[in-house]
N, C-alpha and C positions, 0 to 999 in steps of 0.2 A: 332242525328241519332235515328231512330225509327225502327230498324230491326225487321223482323218477326221471331218469335220463334215457332218451331214445337214441340209439346209435343206428344210423341208416347207412347201409352199404349197397350202392348200386353195382350191379354185376352184369357184364357182357363179355362172354368168351375169355375170361381171364384165368390163366393158370395159377395165379397166386391167391385165389379167392379164399381157400381154407386158412391161409396164414392171417389174412385180414379178419376173418370171422373168429379165429382162435384168439387173436389179440383183443378183440372186443369182449369175448366171453371171459377172458382172464383179468378183467378189470378188478382192482382191489375194492372199488366202490360197487356195492352189490345191487342197488336198486336201479337196475338197467333193463331195457329190452333191446334186443338186437334184431333189426329188421333188414333182411336181405331182399332187395328188389331185383329179380331176374328180368332184365330188359330184352327178352326174346333171345336168350343165348342158344347157340347151336353146339357149343363145345364146353366141356369142363363142368357142367352142372352136376355131374356125378360126384364131384369132389365135395359137394355139400351134404351128401347122404348121411355121414356120421353126425352131422350137426342139426339135422332137421327137427329133432325133438327139443332143441335148446334155443331155436331161433323162430322168428316169424318170417315165413318165406312167402313172398308175394311175386307172382308171375304177371307179365304184361307183354303186349306186343312191343317190338323194338321202336323206341321213340327218342333215344338219346339220354344222356346223363341227367339233364335238367328235368326231363319228364319222369325219370326213375326216382330222382330225389323228391320231386313233388308228390309222387305216388306214395312214397314212404312217409313223408310229412303228413299227408292227409290221413294215414292210418296210424300214426304215432299216438301213443297215450301219455308220453312223458311231459313233464313240466318244462324240460329243456330238450333241445334237439342238437345232436352232433352228427357229423357224417364222416365217412371213411371210404376212400377209394379202394377198390377191390385188390389193388396191387400194393397198397401201403399197410402200415401197422401202427397200432397205438402202443405207447408205453403203458405198462400195467397200472400206473398211478395217474394216467392222463385225466380221466373223469374226476377222480377224487381231488386232485390238486387244482384243476381248473374250476370245478364247482365251488370249492372252498374260497378260492380267489374271487369269484364272481359274487358269492353271497356276502363276503366281507365288504365288498364295494357297492353292493346293490346294483351290479352291472347286468344289463339285459343281453349283452353279447361280449365275447372276448376271443382273442386268438393267441396262439402260443408259438414259441420257437420250435424248430424241428431239426432232425438230422437226416442226411442222405444215407441210403443203403443201396447195395448192389443187388443183382439177381440172386445172390446167395444169402441175402439178409445180413451181410456184413456192413458195419458202419464205415462209410468212406469219408464223411465229413460231419463232425459233431457240432451242433449249434449253428446250422447254416442259415437260419432265418435272419430277419432284419434286426438291427440294433433298436433299443428302445427309442421312441420318438415322441416329442411333444406334438400336440394335436396339429398345430400349424405346419410342422414339418411333414407329418403324415399326409395331410391334405395336399401339400405340394407334391409329394411323392406320387400320389394317385393321378396327378396330371400327366405323369410320364409312364406309368405302369402299375401293375398290381403287386404290392408288397406282402399281401396276405395269402398264406397257403390255406386253401379252403378246408383241408382235412384237419386243420388245427382249430377250427372255429366251433364254438358252442353258443347257441342262442336260446333265450327264453321264448316259449311259444307265443307269448303276448307280443313280442317284437315281430315275429313272423306275421301275425295278424295285422300289425300296424303297417309294415312296409311291403308286405306281399311275399309271394313265393318266387321261385326261379323263373326267369323268362325262357320258355321252351323254344323260342325262335333263335336262341343263341346256343349253338351246339357246344361251343368250347369256352366261352367267356361269361357264362351265366353267373358265376361267382363274382367276378369283377363288377358286373352290373348290380348285383344285390348289395355289395359293399358300398357302392356309390349311393344307393337308396338309403342305406343305414346312416351313412355320414350326413347326407342331406337332410335327414330327419333330426339332425343334431343330437343323435344318440352317441354317448361315449363308447369308444371301441378299444378298451384297454388290452394290454399285452402282457402275457406271462413269458418271461424271458427264458424259462426252463424248457429245454427240448423235450416235448412230450409226444411227438409223432415221428414215425420213421417213413420218409418219403423215398420211394424206390425209383432209381434211375435204371432203365433197361431198354433194350433195343426196340421193344414193341410198344413203348409208351406213346400215348396220343400226342403229347407235346412235341415229339420228334416227327411223327408221321403226318401231322397236319399243321406244320409251321406256318405256311402261307395263309391258310384260312384263319388261323388264330391271329396272325398279325393284322389281317383285314378287319376282323371283329374288334380287336383292341382299338384300332383307329376309329372305327364306327362309334364305339362307346365313348372314346375321348372327345370326339366331335359332339356327341349327344350331351355330355355332361360338363363340358369345359366351362360354359358361361355360368352355370349354377354353382359349380365347384369354386370357380374364381370369386364369385360373389360371397360364398361361404368363407373363403379364406380372408376376404377383406373385412368381413363382419365378425370374425371369431376373435 
């Protein structure tokens, strides 16, 4: 089987956008489509000019990352969907390795290890993701925080149809919310221990600029899902 994989890159005023796009286009797995969703950018859109003939470029009014991802998902034609932040990068074998892993296990979703990079794309920490966890340990971890890096995730579109798309009312923690819904659907969420994404730490990243709002959203989601997740732990 040679299924199509849609890579969705939400973009808003990011100076690293061309590096993200290039890493998606450089995938060793060739049956891909790269969808860039411009979420009302006022800067750096010109950086996409050399790539416009190689990507699907979707423009929209600014609505936040969740709305940009959802817009891309609605227009995606792939059997599988992956997403990549505009300041991060994929390893060239990311799609190939993860897709083979998922097909071998019949998995509808998976996530992978990742490495940190700096503003110059130099690796500062290799394999910075979580260690492999048994399901019960993973569920307990979710009670305290989000161990899954969103840009490492690949999902089959049938799972998107089952659990729904991102909650656009959550500007910063829409991924944490979606992973809860996946786990509560009792869908296996296997982990590829190989680092296949480069996660960029830099001064302009949203996780630094919006720390207090992110903390408040995390607490809101933990309150929302604690009872259901605790029940799932007890019955798994």
